[in-house]
C-alpha positions as CSV (number, residue, x, y, z in Angstrom):
1,X,-24.0,23.7,-0.7
2,X,-22.8,27.3,-0.6
3,X,-20.9,29.6,1.7
4,X,-22.8,32.2,3.8
5,X,-21.4,35.6,4.7
6,X,-19.5,34.1,7.6
7,X,-17.7,31.5,5.5
8,X,-19.4,28.5,7.1
9,X,-20.9,25.9,4.8
10,X,-24.6,26.1,4.4
11,X,-26.6,23.1,3.5
12,X,-30.2,24.3,3.4
13,X,-32.0,27.6,3.2
14,X,-35.7,27.4,2.8
15,X,-39.0,27.7,4.7
16,X,-40.1,24.8,6.8
17,X,-43.7,25.0,8.2
18,X,-43.6,28.8,7.5
19,X,-40.3,29.3,9.3
20,X,-37.4,30.5,7.1
21,X,-34.4,28.3,8.2
22,X,-30.7,28.2,7.3
23,X,-28.8,25.1,8.2
24,X,-25.1,25.7,8.3
25,X,-21.9,24.4,9.9
26,X,-21.7,25.6,13.5
27,X,-19.0,28.1,14.5
28,X,-17.4,29.4,17.7
29,X,-20.1,32.0,18.1
30,X,-22.8,29.3,18.4
31,X,-21.5,27.7,21.5
32,X,-23.7,29.4,24.1
33,X,-26.9,28.7,22.2
34,X,-25.9,25.1,21.6
35,X,-25.2,24.7,25.3
36,X,-28.6,26.2,26.1
37,X,-30.3,23.7,23.7
38,X,-28.3,20.8,25.2
39,X,-29.6,21.7,28.6
40,X,-33.2,21.2,27.3
41,X,-32.5,17.4,27.0
42,X,-33.1,17.0,30.7
43,X,-31.3,16.2,33.9
44,X,-29.8,12.9,32.5
45,X,-27.7,15.1,30.1
46,X,-26.5,17.9,32.4
47,X,-23.4,19.2,30.7
48,X,-20.4,20.7,32.7
49,X,-19.4,24.0,31.2
50,X,-15.7,23.4,31.1
51,X,-16.1,20.0,29.6
52,X,-18.6,21.3,27.1
53,X,-16.3,24.2,26.1
54,X,-13.4,21.8,25.4
55,X,-15.5,19.3,23.5
56,X,-17.2,22.0,21.5
57,X,-13.9,23.5,20.4
58,X,-12.6,20.1,19.5
59,X,-15.7,19.4,17.3
60,X,-15.7,22.7,15.4
61,X,-11.9,22.6,14.9
62,X,-11.8,18.9,13.9
63,X,-9.3,18.8,11.0
64,X,-9.9,15.1,10.4
65,X,-13.6,15.9,9.6
66,X,-14.7,13.0,11.8
67,X,-17.3,15.2,13.5
68,X,-19.9,17.5,12.0
69,X,-22.0,20.0,13.9
70,X,-24.8,21.7,12.1
71,X,-27.1,24.4,13.4
72,X,-30.5,25.6,12.1
73,X,-31.2,29.3,12.5
74,X,-34.2,31.4,11.7
75,X,-34.2,34.6,9.7
76,X,-33.1,36.7,12.7
77,X,-30.0,34.5,13.3
78,X,-31.4,32.7,16.4
79,X,-30.2,29.1,16.5
80,X,-33.3,26.9,16.9
81,X,-31.6,23.5,16.9
82,X,-28.4,21.5,16.2
83,X,-27.3,18.1,14.9
84,X,-24.0,16.4,15.9
85,X,-22.8,13.6,13.6
86,X,-19.7,11.5,13.8
87,X,-18.1,9.8,10.8
88,X,-15.9,6.7,10.9
89,X,-14.7,4.1,8.4
90,X,-16.3,0.7,8.8
91,X,-15.0,-2.5,7.2
92,X,-18.4,-4.1,6.7
93,X,-19.9,-1.3,4.6
94,X,-16.8,-0.8,2.4
95,X,-16.5,2.9,3.4
96,X,-17.5,5.5,5.9
97,X,-20.6,5.4,8.2
98,X,-22.1,8.4,10.0
99,X,-24.0,8.3,13.2
100,X,-26.4,11.2,14.1
101,X,-25.4,11.4,17.8
102,X,-27.4,14.4,18.9
103,X,-30.4,16.1,17.4
104,X,-31.9,18.9,19.6
105,X,-34.6,21.4,18.7
106,X,-35.6,24.2,21.0
107,X,-38.7,23.2,22.9
108,X,-40.7,26.1,21.6
109,X,-39.9,25.3,18.0
110,X,-40.6,21.6,17.8
111,X,-43.1,20.5,15.2
112,X,-42.1,23.3,12.8
113,X,-39.7,21.4,10.6
114,X,-36.5,22.3,12.3
115,X,-35.5,18.7,13.1
116,X,-36.4,17.6,9.6
117,X,-34.3,20.4,8.1
118,X,-31.3,19.4,10.3
119,X,-31.6,15.7,9.3
120,X,-32.0,16.5,5.6
121,X,-28.9,18.8,5.8
122,X,-27.0,16.1,7.6
123,X,-27.8,13.7,4.8
124,X,-26.6,16.2,2.2
125,X,-23.4,16.7,4.0
126,X,-22.9,12.9,4.4
127,X,-23.5,12.3,0.7
128,X,-20.9,15.1,-0.2
129,X,-18.4,13.2,2.0
130,X,-19.2,9.9,0.3
131,X,-20.6,8.4,3.5
132,X,-22.3,5.1,2.7
133,X,-24.9,5.0,5.6
134,X,-26.3,7.3,8.3
135,X,-27.5,5.6,11.5
136,X,-29.6,7.2,14.2
137,X,-29.8,5.8,17.8
138,X,-33.1,6.9,19.2
139,X,-34.6,6.3,22.6
140,X,-37.7,8.4,22.3
141,X,-37.9,9.8,18.7
142,X,-38.3,6.6,16.6
143,X,-41.6,7.8,15.2
144,X,-40.0,11.1,13.9
145,X,-37.2,9.2,12.1
146,X,-39.6,6.6,10.6
147,X,-41.8,9.4,9.3
148,X,-38.9,10.8,7.3
149,X,-37.8,7.4,5.9
150,X,-35.6,5.7,8.4
151,X,-36.2,2.1,9.4
152,X,-35.3,0.3,12.7
153,X,-32.6,-2.2,12.1
154,X,-31.0,-2.9,15.5
155,X,-31.0,-2.3,19.2
156,X,-28.3,0.0,20.6
157,X,-26.9,-0.9,23.9
158,X,-24.5,1.2,25.9
159,X,-22.2,1.1,28.9
160,X,-21.1,4.4,30.3
161,X,-17.7,5.1,31.9
162,X,-17.2,7.8,34.4
């Protein structure tokens, strides 16, 4: 892990499928691009700008370090994807657990290693924080996660509150 010129933590800087990527902690200047990527998830996940802005600020300014937002950018500085992870203590694992809540890669850059780079960087960041496990709820990407070493251990059920 090293600091880039902007002072943000960088977790990975290497080529993936021929694309030079840097994975680093997101900053305030990444908000518009992250919102654009989030909109690619589809109509089920239509973000409201005001709510997004407030939540984004809360995540990047999280002094408790219970949230971690990483972005992957190419050599020109264009953010191609992001990973949002939450960390919380759990009694049954004798320490902290992380959950990869959101992993979004720009539609035009899928299949080029961006998602893999983000997951690997998330794992590095979790290990540096002494996290004991990383879980990933996945509705449509189970094959991707299994390909990089994850195993299915449970069904995740949810109830949404308006």
